[in-house]
C-alpha positions as CSV (number, residue, x, y, z in Angstrom):
1,M,-67.5,119.5,-4.2
2,A,-69.2,119.4,-0.8
3,W,-65.9,118.5,0.8
4,F,-64.1,121.4,-0.9
5,L,-67.0,123.8,0.3
6,L,-66.6,122.3,3.8
7,I,-62.8,122.9,3.9
8,C,-63.3,126.4,2.7
9,A,-65.9,127.0,5.4
10,G,-63.5,125.7,8.0
11,L,-60.7,128.0,6.7
12,L,-63.1,131.0,7.0
13,E,-63.8,129.9,10.6
14,I,-60.0,130.3,11.3
15,V,-60.1,133.7,9.7
16,W,-63.1,135.0,11.8
17,A,-61.6,133.5,15.0
18,F,-58.2,135.3,14.4
19,F,-59.9,138.7,13.5
20,M,-62.2,138.4,16.4
21,K,-59.2,138.3,18.6
22,Q,-57.8,141.3,16.7
23,S,-61.0,143.2,17.1
24,E,-60.6,143.5,20.8
25,G,-64.2,142.8,21.8
26,F,-65.5,144.3,18.6
27,S,-64.0,147.7,19.5
28,R,-61.9,148.0,16.3
29,L,-63.8,148.5,13.0
30,W,-61.9,146.7,10.3
31,P,-61.1,143.5,12.3
32,S,-64.8,143.5,13.3
33,A,-66.0,143.8,9.8
34,I,-63.6,141.1,8.7
35,T,-64.9,138.8,11.5
36,V,-68.6,139.3,10.6
37,S,-67.9,138.9,6.9
38,A,-65.9,135.7,7.4
39,M,-68.6,134.4,9.8
40,L,-71.2,134.9,7.2
41,G,-69.2,133.2,4.5
42,S,-68.3,130.3,6.7
43,F,-71.9,129.6,7.6
44,W,-73.0,129.9,4.1
45,L,-70.4,127.5,2.8
46,L,-71.2,125.1,5.6
47,A,-74.9,125.2,4.7
48,L,-74.0,124.4,1.1
49,A,-71.9,121.4,2.2
50,M,-74.6,120.2,4.5
51,R,-76.9,119.7,1.4
52,I,-74.8,116.6,0.7
53,L,-72.8,115.7,3.8
54,P,-74.4,114.3,7.0
55,L,-74.9,116.9,9.8
56,G,-72.6,115.2,12.3
57,T,-69.8,114.8,9.7
58,A,-70.1,118.3,8.3
59,Y,-70.3,120.1,11.7
60,T,-67.5,118.0,13.2
61,I,-65.1,118.7,10.3
62,W,-66.1,122.4,10.2
63,T,-65.4,122.9,14.0
64,G,-62.3,120.8,14.0
65,I,-60.7,122.7,11.1
66,G,-61.6,125.9,13.0
67,A,-60.2,124.7,16.3
68,L,-57.1,123.2,15.0
69,G,-56.4,126.0,12.7
70,S,-57.0,128.6,15.3
71,F,-54.8,126.6,17.7
72,L,-51.9,126.7,15.1
73,I,-52.5,130.4,14.3
74,G,-52.4,131.2,18.0
75,I,-49.0,129.4,18.3
76,V,-47.5,130.8,15.1
77,L,-48.8,134.4,14.9
78,L,-49.8,135.2,18.5
79,G,-47.1,133.5,20.4
80,E,-49.2,131.2,22.5
81,P,-47.5,128.3,24.2
82,A,-46.7,125.1,22.3
83,N,-46.0,122.8,25.1
84,P,-46.2,118.9,24.7
85,M,-49.7,118.6,26.2
86,R,-51.2,121.2,24.0
87,L,-49.6,119.7,20.9
88,A,-50.9,116.3,21.9
89,A,-54.4,117.7,22.3
90,G,-54.1,119.3,18.8
91,G,-53.0,115.9,17.5
92,L,-56.0,114.3,18.9
93,I,-58.2,116.8,17.2
94,L,-56.5,116.0,13.9
95,S,-56.9,112.3,14.6
96,G,-60.6,112.8,15.1
97,L,-61.0,114.7,11.9
98,V,-59.2,112.0,9.8
99,L,-61.3,109.3,11.5
100,M,-64.6,111.3,10.7
101,K,-63.5,111.6,7.1
102,L,-62.7,107.9,6.8
103,A,-66.0,107.0,8.4
104,T,-68.1,109.1,6.1
105,P,-69.2,107.5,2.7
């Protein structure tokens, strides 16, 4: 259950990052409200997952899901570049997440 909560927290991190971009510096009401709501939900789920999972594992996976997901959303929805070096960097993040999961009992 802790892993499920952690994945949900990471997905909410992607949501708040995307809507923070859409809020244009918190100058637009609804994207700003979604950002804050998703942040609170993400932190809450992370805190619940940390009851069971080690700090280093939980925080690394949470930030990794958010970083990789935001990277992909930027490419797919926002038209950000997907050059080979950026894709390799994303692959390294994914590799780190897999290794962290495998290294955690």
